[in-house]
N, C-alpha and C positions, 0 to 999 in steps of 0.2 A: 503495500500502499503507499501512497505519496502521501503528501501533502498536500490540501486545497490550497491550491498558488493564490494568495490572498495578498501577500506582502511584499513590495521590494524592497531587498536586502543591502546592505553592505556586504563585501568581501569578508568577515572580519566575524571572529567569533570571543562572544567576551567570557571568560572561564572564573575570575574572580573579582572584588571589591573590596577597598579598605578606603573606609571616610570619602573624598573626595573623588579617588582612583578607581579606576578600573584596568583590568588586566589583561589581554588578548594571550592565544594558546600558546602564542611563542613567544611571550614575556614582553612585550609591548608596554607598555604602560600609558594610560589617556587619563587626562583630566575632564572630569564629569560635572561638564555644569550644563543636562540636561535632564539627568536623573529616572530614565524611562519613563519620559511623557509626566516629570513634576511627581511621580511619586518617591524616590529616596527623598526622605525627609531630616534623619538624624544621623545619615549618610551609612555607606556601606558595612557590613558586617559589625556594626556597635556592637561594644562587647556583653554593655550591658541586655541589649536584645540577641544578642545569640543565645545567652544563659534563659534568658527566659524561655523560648522556645524551645530548646531543647531540653530542658528541665519540666516542662509540661511535657514533649510528644514521650516523653520519655515514664513518663505516668499515667495521660490519657489523652490522646490528640483529638477524638471526636464523640461526644454521644449526642443524643435529639434534643429537641428543646422541649423533650415531655418530662423532662427531669430537671431539678434546681441545678443552676449551674454562677456560684459567686462570682465568677470569672466578671461576667458580663455585668454585673450590680456593683463594682466594682472598676469595671472599664467606663459605664454610667455615671458616678458619683465622681472620676477622675477628672472625665472629662465635660461636666455640670460646673466643676469648680475651678476647673481652667481656661474654660472659654467662657464663662460667666453665664451661662443658662444653667441655671440649677434647677429651677422650677419647670424644666420641659421634661419630657421624655424621649425614651430611646429605643430604638428598632434596630436594631442590626442584620446588615444583609450581609453578601460579599463583593456589591463593586459598584459604580456612581451611577451606570444605567439602573440597575435594581435600586438603588436608591433613590431616585427619579421616577422608575415607574412607580415605588409603592407613596411619595409626595405626590402623586399627581394622583393618584388611587383614594388617598385618603383626602383629596382636596375635591371631588365628583362626590365623595360619600357624602361628603359636609354637608355641601349646598344641592345637591342633584343635577348639575349642571352638568355640560361636556366642553365644551368650548375653551380652549386656551390661548392667552397672547402668552406672545414669546418674541424673539428680539433677533433683528435682522444680525448674521454674525453669532447665531448663539450655534452651543455644540453640547448637549444631552448624555447623548448616549448613542447607544446603534439597537436598542431593542423598544419593543414595539410601540406603546407610547411614547418615550425616551427618542424616537429618529422622528417621530411624525411635529419635535417640536422642537426638531434641530434642522438649520437652516443650510441644508446642504442634497436639493433633491434625488444624485444621485445612487446614496445610499437610503432613499429611502423606495421601499417597494409599496406597491397600490394595498397588501394587505395592512399595510403599518396607518395609511390615513383614514384611519374608521372613527374619528372625529375633526371639529373642525377647528384649524390651526390659525389663527392671528401673528403673523409676523410683520411686528410695526417699528421703525427707524427708533435704534437706542435715543433715549435723550430726549423724547417728541412727549412733551405733557400733552398736548391736545389731541394728538391720534390714539394716546391711551386715553385719556377721556372719553372720546368719542363713545370708543369701543366699549367701555367698562359701564356707559348708561343704556346701550343695550339691555341690563341685566340678565344676560344669558353667560357669563364670565364664569365660569370657574376657577380657573387660577390665574394668574400670573408668574412667570418662572422666569426666575433671568441669573445670569452670573455674576459672583461678586465683582471680577475681571474677567472679561471674555479673555480664555486661550486659546485655541485654536486659531478663531481668529485674527490675534495677533496683536495680545495685552492691550484691548480697548475697556476703558473703563464706564461705568456708567458714573454719572455725577451725582456728586451727595444731596443734591435737593432734590433730584430725578427719583434716588433712592426713597428720600422722604415724601415724596407726593406721592410715589408708590404705595407707601404704606397708608397712608391717608384717605387713597382712591380705594383701595381693596376693602378696607374697612366700612367705608359707608357703603360700598355694592354688596358687601357680604361675597365678597370673593375673595380665595385664598393667597396670600402672597409665598412664594420658594424661591427661597434663596438657593440657588447652586453653588457649593463653595468646595465643588468637588478638587478641582486646579488649585484655586486660589485659598483653600481653608489652611487650616494647621500649621498657623504659625508662618506661612508663606510670604507674605505683606509684612511681619512686625507687626500686626494686631493675630489674634489666632484666625477671625473671619476677616478676609477683606471689607464687608461692607463695615465692619466698625472702626471704619476710618469716619461713620456718621453712627456716633456714639449711643443715640435715640432712637436709633434701628430696635425692630424688635419683631420679624419676621414668621408668619406663622410655622414654617414647617422651613429648615434648614438640611440640606443634603451634604452627605461629606464620604469620601473613600480613599484615594490616591494616597497622599502623606499619613493618612489614619494607619497604616500598618508595616511602613517601609520597607514594602515589595510583597511582603503576605495578603492575601485577597481579603480585604472587609471594607465595609460598607456602612452607612448609617442614614437613617433620616432623625434629626431633632423636631420633637414635636411639642408644640407650644401648650397651654392647659385648654385653648380653645379648642381639644380635639379629647373624646371618651373613649378611653381603648373599651372594646370586649370582646371576650375568647371567639377567634374563628376570625374577627376584622382581616388581618396579613396574618402569614408565612413564609415560612423558608424554611429548609431543609437543613442546608447547611451553615448558613449565618445565624455569625453569636456562639459560631461551636469553640472547644476551647482552645484550641493554640492559635486561633485567631483573634479571640481574644488577651491570650499572654501577649499575643505581637502588639497589638492597641495598647496595651498597659504599660507593657516596656516603653515606646513609642514618648506617651504622656508623658511619666515619669521624666524619660531621658531630658524632653522639653523643660520639664518645670527644675529639675535640678541645675543643670546647664544653661538656666538662663537666656534659651534660645531667643524667644521673639524678642528680647533687651539687643543680643548680638544681631539678629535680621536685621533691622532698622539703624543699626551701624556699620556693618560692611555693603548694606544695601545703599546706603550713601555713598559709600566707597564708589560701587558698582555704578552707580547712576553716573556718579562726577567724571568717572573714567571712560562710559560710553560717549559720552558724549563728545569727547574728543581724538577718537579712532575715525581715522580717514573716512569717505564716505556717506559719513551716517548722516542723514537726513533729521532724521526723530528719533527719540528714545522715551519710551512707553512704559510706564507700570511702577510697582511699588517694591523695596525690601529685595528679597528675592523672586521676584516674578517680574523680570522686564524682560523690553523688546528690541532692537533695533530696526528703524525702518531706514535701507539701503537706497542707492538710486535707482537701479534695475533689479534683475534675479539673482538670488545669491545661491542659487545650488552649484555653480562650481569654489566659491568662496566656502560654503561645509562642504565637501570634501577635500579641499586643500587643505581645512582646518581640521577635519579628522585624519588623511592620511598621510601631513607635511606634519604639521603641528601638533596633532592627537590631542586634542580638544575635541568632545561633544558639545552640541550647542542646537538647540531644536528648527526645526521649520513651523509654519503658520498656512494660513488658507491662501493667506498674500504671500504670493513667489517671491515680492522682494525684503520679504522681515524673518529676521531671527529672532529665536524665544531662547531666553537663557533662565536656565531654571535649576541652581546646584542645591545641593542639600544646607540643609539650615545652619549646620556646624560647618561650613564654610570659615577657612582662614583667611585672613587681612592679606596674607603672604599670599594664598593660593587667588586670591581676587585679583591680585595685579597681575599673576602669569596670567589669567587668563587674560587679562588687558591687553599686555604682550602678547601673549600668540595674535588675536585679532587684528593690534591694528600693523603684525609683521604679514599677516594673511591679505586683510584687506590691499596694502601698500603693494602687493606683489599680482593682484588680480585683475584685472580687466572687466569692472561689472556695466554689460550694457545695459543703456537709458532707450 
């Protein structure tokens, strides 16, 4: 049997990681400023994380959600404490797409509606409902189009108000910072407007923090740049497990649980929770939120001086550089000649930069040096 060929692959096999570095099968060392789509939060093979997973799997890797699992309670308690949302409840799943599926389902249960407002450039996942609110028709099959989704321009208050006024919108879903689109932010006043208007029309506000959450911006959630915001539902994944598959929905007191309302086989399993608890313990013990703000400012300043950069977008360790033209050749040169991993975006002229939250000042400087050298040696078409 062969693999279903849906991924364009670099001719490269990574076999080991340590901190912000990964190593290929021939021993070459690469600086990882992408983290496998912003998944690596506390660094590759962090000792506390490794010990937590090894210890747990030696005792019990999995049992079903039909028995008590104190690790779930510990994870929920820590997450509430560190994020500041301790009055919310947590439903655990396996991925970001699954988190958004369940958030959309909860919204529809809540008000009996099915229409959703999303935003241009959005990416919320590849599963049934999540892909229908993702702004990419190429990955949306006809079977996914089971409810009406209205994709509006980001930060357009009038468009949102007109649509909400119809009275049939189940949910508004928005990313804390749009990741795959190329690191685009909703304006703070727009997020405040969304909260006010969704409450006015009994519509559920979902903040998708799957890529932008878990400390990546220097706040636990990107939307916490606006401190008064209290979304109805918050979805998380990626950095939550530092590479172990886990996701979740933070559920406000607006919603009441009942048996059978939601369910999952693997979500919240013992091994996933051990990974999730370890990540939060490291974030707190090592002061990574403050650290991200400091090195994020250093990264922003440095990126602004890279030759050929038109614009720097983002905050903390979720940033992007917009170049004059397509960056495919530059990314290959960075990877194969300068041994630096960076990310692409839906915009072919954009590079995304998403290192581990534990990245050092020296590693940021090394990344900037590699970017400068590579950009000087590549002719980017305009």
